[in-house]
C-alpha positions as CSV (number, residue, x, y, z in Angstrom):
1,X,-17.4,-10.9,15.8
2,X,-13.9,-11.9,15.9
3,X,-12.4,-12.3,19.3
4,X,-9.8,-9.7,20.4
5,X,-7.5,-12.3,21.8
6,X,-7.1,-14.3,18.6
7,X,-6.6,-11.0,16.6
8,X,-3.8,-9.9,19.1
9,X,-2.3,-13.4,18.9
10,X,-2.4,-13.2,14.9
11,X,-0.8,-9.7,15.1
12,X,1.9,-10.8,17.3
13,X,2.5,-13.7,14.7
14,X,2.5,-11.2,11.9
15,X,4.9,-8.9,13.7
16,X,7.4,-11.6,14.2
17,X,7.2,-12.6,10.4
18,X,7.8,-9.0,9.8
19,X,10.8,-8.5,12.0
20,X,12.1,-11.9,10.1
21,X,11.5,-10.1,6.7
22,X,13.3,-7.0,7.9
23,X,16.2,-9.0,9.1
24,X,16.4,-10.7,5.5
25,X,16.4,-6.9,4.2
26,X,19.2,-5.9,6.4
27,X,21.1,-8.8,5.3
28,X,20.9,-8.0,1.6
29,X,21.6,-4.3,2.2
30,X,24.7,-5.4,3.9
31,X,25.9,-7.8,1.0
32,X,24.9,-4.9,-1.5
33,X,27.1,-2.5,0.3
34,X,30.0,-4.8,1.0
35,X,30.2,-5.9,-2.5
36,X,33.5,-6.7,-3.7
37,X,34.8,-6.0,-7.3
38,X,33.0,-7.8,-10.1
39,X,36.2,-9.9,-11.1
40,X,36.9,-11.9,-7.9
41,X,35.3,-15.0,-6.5
42,X,33.9,-13.0,-3.9
43,X,31.9,-10.9,-6.0
44,X,30.2,-14.3,-7.0
45,X,29.7,-15.3,-3.5
46,X,28.0,-12.2,-2.7
47,X,25.8,-12.4,-5.9
48,X,24.8,-15.8,-4.6
49,X,24.1,-14.6,-1.0
50,X,21.9,-11.7,-2.2
51,X,20.1,-13.8,-4.7
52,X,19.4,-16.4,-1.8
53,X,18.2,-13.8,0.4
54,X,16.2,-12.0,-2.2
55,X,14.3,-15.4,-2.6
56,X,14.0,-15.6,1.2
57,X,12.5,-12.1,1.2
58,X,9.8,-12.9,-1.0
59,X,9.1,-16.4,0.8
60,X,8.7,-14.2,3.9
61,X,6.2,-11.9,2.3
62,X,4.5,-14.9,0.7
63,X,4.2,-16.7,4.1
64,X,2.4,-13.6,5.5
65,X,0.1,-13.8,2.9
66,X,-0.5,-17.5,3.4
67,X,-1.0,-16.6,7.3
68,X,-3.7,-14.0,6.4
69,X,-5.5,-16.5,4.0
70,X,-5.8,-18.9,6.8
71,X,-6.8,-16.5,9.6
72,X,-9.6,-15.0,7.3
73,X,-10.6,-18.6,6.4
74,X,-10.5,-17.3,2.6
75,X,-8.4,-20.6,1.6
76,X,-5.2,-20.8,-0.2
77,X,-5.1,-20.7,-3.9
78,X,-4.2,-24.0,-5.7
79,X,-2.5,-25.1,-9.0
80,X,0.4,-24.6,-10.8
81,X,0.1,-20.6,-10.7
82,X,-0.9,-20.4,-7.0
83,X,2.0,-18.1,-6.1
84,X,0.8,-15.7,-8.6
85,X,-2.7,-16.1,-7.6
86,X,-2.0,-15.5,-4.1
87,X,-0.2,-12.5,-4.6
88,X,-3.0,-11.1,-7.0
89,X,-5.7,-11.7,-4.5
90,X,-3.9,-9.5,-1.9
91,X,-5.0,-6.5,-3.9
92,X,-8.6,-7.6,-3.9
93,X,-11.3,-6.8,-1.5
94,X,-13.5,-9.8,-0.5
95,X,-16.4,-8.6,0.5
96,X,-17.7,-9.6,3.9
97,X,-14.3,-11.2,4.4
98,X,-11.5,-8.5,4.4
99,X,-10.3,-5.4,2.7
100,X,-7.5,-5.4,0.2
101,X,-4.2,-6.2,2.0
102,X,-1.6,-4.4,-0.1
103,X,-2.0,-1.5,-2.6
104,X,-1.5,-1.8,-6.4
105,X,2.0,-0.2,-5.9
106,X,3.1,-2.6,-3.4
107,X,1.7,-5.4,-5.6
108,X,3.8,-4.2,-8.6
109,X,7.0,-4.2,-6.4
110,X,6.4,-7.6,-5.0
111,X,5.5,-9.1,-8.4
112,X,9.1,-8.6,-9.4
113,X,10.2,-10.4,-6.4
114,X,7.8,-13.0,-7.0
115,X,9.2,-13.5,-10.6
116,X,12.7,-13.7,-9.3
117,X,11.9,-16.2,-6.7
118,X,10.3,-18.5,-9.4
119,X,13.3,-17.8,-11.7
120,X,15.9,-18.7,-8.7
121,X,14.2,-21.8,-7.9
122,X,14.2,-23.1,-11.4
123,X,18.0,-22.4,-12.7
124,X,21.3,-23.2,-11.4
125,X,22.5,-20.0,-9.4
126,X,25.7,-19.8,-11.8
127,X,23.0,-18.7,-14.5
128,X,21.4,-16.0,-12.4
129,X,22.6,-12.6,-13.9
130,X,24.3,-10.1,-11.2
131,X,22.8,-7.3,-12.7
132,X,19.4,-8.7,-12.2
133,X,20.2,-9.5,-8.7
134,X,21.3,-5.9,-7.8
135,X,18.5,-4.3,-9.7
136,X,16.1,-6.1,-7.2
137,X,18.4,-5.9,-4.3
138,X,19.0,-2.0,-4.2
139,X,15.3,-1.1,-3.7
140,X,14.6,-4.0,-1.5
141,X,14.3,-1.7,1.6
142,X,11.9,0.4,-0.3
143,X,9.7,-2.4,-1.2
144,X,9.8,-3.9,2.5
145,X,8.6,-0.4,3.8
146,X,5.7,-0.1,1.3
147,X,4.8,-3.8,2.4
148,X,5.1,-3.3,6.0
149,X,3.1,-0.4,6.0
150,X,0.3,-2.1,4.1
151,X,0.5,-5.0,6.4
152,X,0.2,-2.7,9.6
153,X,-2.5,-1.0,8.0
154,X,-4.5,-4.2,7.3
155,X,-3.9,-5.3,11.0
156,X,-5.4,-2.0,12.1
157,X,-8.5,-3.0,10.2
158,X,-8.5,-6.3,11.9
159,X,-8.0,-4.8,15.4
160,X,-11.1,-2.4,14.7
161,X,-13.4,-5.4,13.9
162,X,-12.8,-6.5,17.7
163,X,-14.1,-3.5,19.3
């Protein structure tokens, strides 16, 4: 049986990271709503900012997944495709360890952000296509809400394990 104090500490850490993620989502939404005309230098600066924060959004999501892997002692995936494997593992139940962490719908949304993070890390920012950035930026609040709901559901499961 897991100690309740350990789970409560873990919950506090997860909630802090969710709050950070929500701040990132707020920045993305603010940049999208204040987006200047496409033919201006300011437009490119906003697109760069949005792209950077989309990358940060997925990094924050991934950080929560890594925290879960450490807390459940299931270990972190290794190798070249570890980011993809980590995300895919979050939709799997691991018998005797944990239930699934996120739903398939949340997985599909997060996979788009994971792919973008990979792209943004491996090309020059001036090669990023603004339409792709905006396609991911506009539904980021919906993606976050789905992720947040799944993570809070997972935390409820952990808290039940301590009763």
